[in-house]
C-alpha positions as CSV (number, residue, x, y, z in Angstrom):
1,X,12.0,2.5,-8.6
2,X,13.7,3.1,-5.2
3,X,12.0,2.6,-1.8
4,X,11.1,6.2,-1.3
5,X,9.4,6.4,-4.7
6,X,7.5,3.2,-3.9
7,X,6.4,4.5,-0.5
8,X,5.2,7.8,-2.1
9,X,2.5,5.6,-3.7
10,X,1.0,4.9,-0.2
11,X,-1.3,7.7,1.1
12,X,-3.0,8.2,4.4
13,X,-6.0,10.5,4.3
14,X,-8.6,10.5,7.1
15,X,-11.3,11.0,4.5
16,X,-10.4,7.8,2.6
17,X,-10.9,4.3,4.2
18,X,-11.0,5.9,7.7
19,X,-7.3,7.0,7.4
20,X,-5.9,3.5,6.7
21,X,-2.8,3.5,4.4
22,X,-4.1,3.2,0.8
23,X,-2.7,3.0,-2.6
24,X,-2.4,6.4,-4.5
25,X,-5.4,7.9,-2.7
26,X,-7.6,5.1,-4.1
27,X,-9.8,3.0,-1.9
28,X,-7.4,0.1,-1.9
29,X,-6.1,-0.4,1.6
30,X,-2.5,-1.7,1.9
31,X,-3.8,-4.3,4.3
32,X,-6.3,-5.7,1.7
33,X,-3.5,-6.2,-0.9
34,X,-1.3,-7.9,1.7
35,X,-4.2,-10.2,2.6
36,X,-4.6,-11.2,-1.0
37,X,-0.9,-11.9,-1.2
38,X,-0.9,-13.9,2.0
39,X,-3.8,-15.9,0.7
40,X,-1.7,-17.0,-2.2
41,X,-2.8,-14.6,-4.9
42,X,0.0,-13.5,-7.2
43,X,0.6,-9.9,-8.1
44,X,-0.7,-10.8,-11.6
45,X,-3.9,-12.1,-10.0
46,X,-4.4,-8.8,-8.2
47,X,-3.6,-6.7,-11.2
48,X,-6.1,-8.6,-13.3
49,X,-8.8,-8.2,-10.7
50,X,-8.1,-4.5,-10.0
51,X,-7.2,-3.0,-13.4
52,X,-6.5,0.5,-12.1
53,X,-3.6,-0.8,-10.0
54,X,0.0,-1.1,-11.2
55,X,2.8,-3.5,-10.4
56,X,4.6,-0.8,-8.5
57,X,1.5,-0.4,-6.2
58,X,1.9,-4.1,-5.1
59,X,5.6,-3.5,-4.5
60,X,4.7,-0.3,-2.5
61,X,2.4,-2.3,-0.3
62,X,5.3,-4.8,0.5
63,X,7.7,-1.9,1.1
64,X,5.2,-0.3,3.5
65,X,4.8,-3.6,5.3
66,X,8.6,-3.9,5.8
67,X,8.7,-0.3,7.1
68,X,5.9,-1.0,9.5
69,X,7.5,-4.2,10.8
70,X,10.9,-2.6,11.3
71,X,9.5,0.5,12.9
72,X,10.4,1.0,16.6
73,X,7.5,3.1,17.8
74,X,5.3,5.1,15.5
75,X,5.7,5.5,11.8
76,X,5.8,9.1,10.7
77,X,4.1,9.4,7.4
78,X,2.8,12.5,5.6
79,X,-0.9,12.9,5.4
80,X,-2.8,13.9,2.3
81,X,-3.6,17.6,1.9
């Protein structure tokens, strides 16, 4: 799965989690998944805890983090309809 396909899994919808970037329109903020990883949880730990997530969702969170860190200014990202 390429970077654009991964990033398409990240959605921003003002009606979900106050507009924070989330996974596939679900109420899993990207920041929460990154916090789990930073705390030492593995992708397998996260997937076991949140069974509606997929491995590509974890990778999408990491790809979004890279995009955010490398951005010079604002990140232009499509909003949910």
